[in-house]
N, C-alpha and C positions, 0 to 999 in steps of 0.2 A: 504494500500500500504506500502511496506517496501523494504529495500535492503536485498538481500539474500547472505548468505555466500556460495560461490560456492563449496568449499571443502566438505560441508555437503550434497550437493544435486547433485553430479556428475552423479550418475546413473539416476536420474530423468531428468536431462538435456539431457542425451543421449537418453532417451525414447522420449522426445519431438522432438528432431532432427530427429529420425527415423520416428516418426509419421508425421512430416511435409515434409519428404523427397520426396514423390511422388505426392504431391499436387501442384496445379497450383499457379502461382504468385499472382493473386488477392485474392485467399482464404487465402494464407499465410499472406499477408498484413493485411487482416481483423483480423486474429487471433493475429498477433503481435500488432496491434492497441489496442486490448483488454488487452493483456499481459503487454504492456508498454504504459499506457495512457498518460504519460507526455513526451514521446520521440518525436524528430522531425520526420516528415513524410518521408523526404528524406532518413534518416538513416534506417527507417523501410523498405522502398522500396528496398534499397540496400541489406539489410540482407535477405529479402524475395527472391530477385533475386538469391543470393548465394545459399539459401536453395533449391529453385526450380530447379536450374541447377546443384545441388549436387557438388558445387565447394569445393576444399580442405580446404579453409579457413572458410567455413560456420560454423563449430562447434566452432572454436576459436572466431569468430566474435560474434556469438550468446552468448557464455559463457561470453565474455568481456562485452556485453551489460547487461546481467543479473547482473554481478558484479558492474557495474557502474551506472545503471539507477534504478529508482523505479519500482518495479514489483507488479502487482496486484496478491497477494498471492492466492486468491481464484481461479483465472484463471490458475495460475501456477499449483496448486494442481489438478485441473480438467484435464488440458492438459497433465500432467505427470502421471495421475492416481495414485497420491501419496496416496490417501485415499482408494484405492482399494486393495484388497488382491492380493499380488504378483503372487500367483498361477493363478489367473484369468487373470492377465495381460499377463503372459507367455502363457496361453492357446490361446490367440489371437496373433499369431506369426507375423502378418503383418497388416499394416494399409492401405491396398488397398481400394480405394473407391468402393462402391457397384456398379456393372455394371447392366444396364438395357438394354433390347432390345425393341425398339419401332417398331411396325409393322403398317404401314398405308396402307389401301387398298382403292383406289379411285373407287367409284361406277359409276362415270360418263364417264370413259375413252371410253367405246363403243359408247356413245351418245354425245361425246364432242362438236360436231358442233352445237348442239341444245341449249347449255347453253352459254349465252353472256359472262359471266366471264371466261369461259374456252376456247373460240374460239381461241384467240390469244396468248395463254400461254402454255408452256410445263409443263407437270405434275410435273416434278422435280422442276422447278422454283416455281410453285404454292405451293408445299409443303415447300420448303426452305423459301419462303417469308411469308407464312401465316400459319406456323405450329401451332403457339400459338393462332391465332385469324383469323377466316374466315370472311372476309368483302365483302359484295356485296350490290348493290343498290336494288336488288330484295328481297322484304320483305318475300316472300314465300320460298326463297331458304335457305336450311340448309347446313351445312358443308358436302362436298361430300365424306368424308372418314370416315371410322371407325378406331378407334385407339385401339391397344392392347398393354399392357405393360407387358413384361415378365422379371422376375428377373433372371439374368444370374449367379450371385454369391450370396452366402448365406448372411444373415444379420449379424450384429455385435453380438458377443457372449454376451455382457453385457447389453442387452436391454430386458425389459419385453415385452413379446409378446402381452399382453393385452392392456397396456396403453402407451407403448413406452418409459417409464422412464428408465434412465440409472441406472443400479443396482450397489450398492456399499456395504460397510460394514454394513450399517443399515439393509440390506436385508438378509434373511436367505439363504445362498448360500452353496451348497455342490457339490464338483467336484467328479464325479464317472466315471472312465474309460474315455470315450470320451464325456460324458454328463455333463452339468452344471445344476443341479437341483436348483430351487430357489423359494422363496416365496416373492413376491414384498411387500415392506413395505407401498407403496402408495395405491395400489388397491387390495392388498391381493391375487393376482393371483398366483396360484401354477402352475409352468410349468418347462420346460427344454429347453435348447438350445444345439446344438452341440458345444463341447468345442474345436474342431480342425477344 
């Protein structure tokens, strides 16, 4: 942990603010807790709220905190992609979360009145209340739906498709047109990702 000279890392701070801009409050609080391990929780929550709501003072508050508080340098470098080739950072122009579409199909709807756990409940309520865990007293009863997950947006540019490790300067990376060719230093996988 160390104090950081803000004038030397202005561009990196800007990257972090952009990266956290579209994330939700609890996620930002979690990241700030890692970045500023000794800072008061209320201050972190306040800054997280400013960043999540994209308030005008968010950047200056965040910069002041970096200047005044102890920062976990390893977390700072990871969050700002300081150790990653700038060309690779620019190829990932935004930090939108990956979107997934979840499709649930209830197999019981036509026979709903024959299943005790289904008789008195609307399917929508059933899914909302029990989407992660299907509970019933009937030991022979299995979850009444099939789940399919489809990725709506592409994956991050800087991930190995084989092992999921984040790629950085240790990996052999080559940007060509709209492709990022890489050889992963962790699992030796040779592959490519769309760079845009």
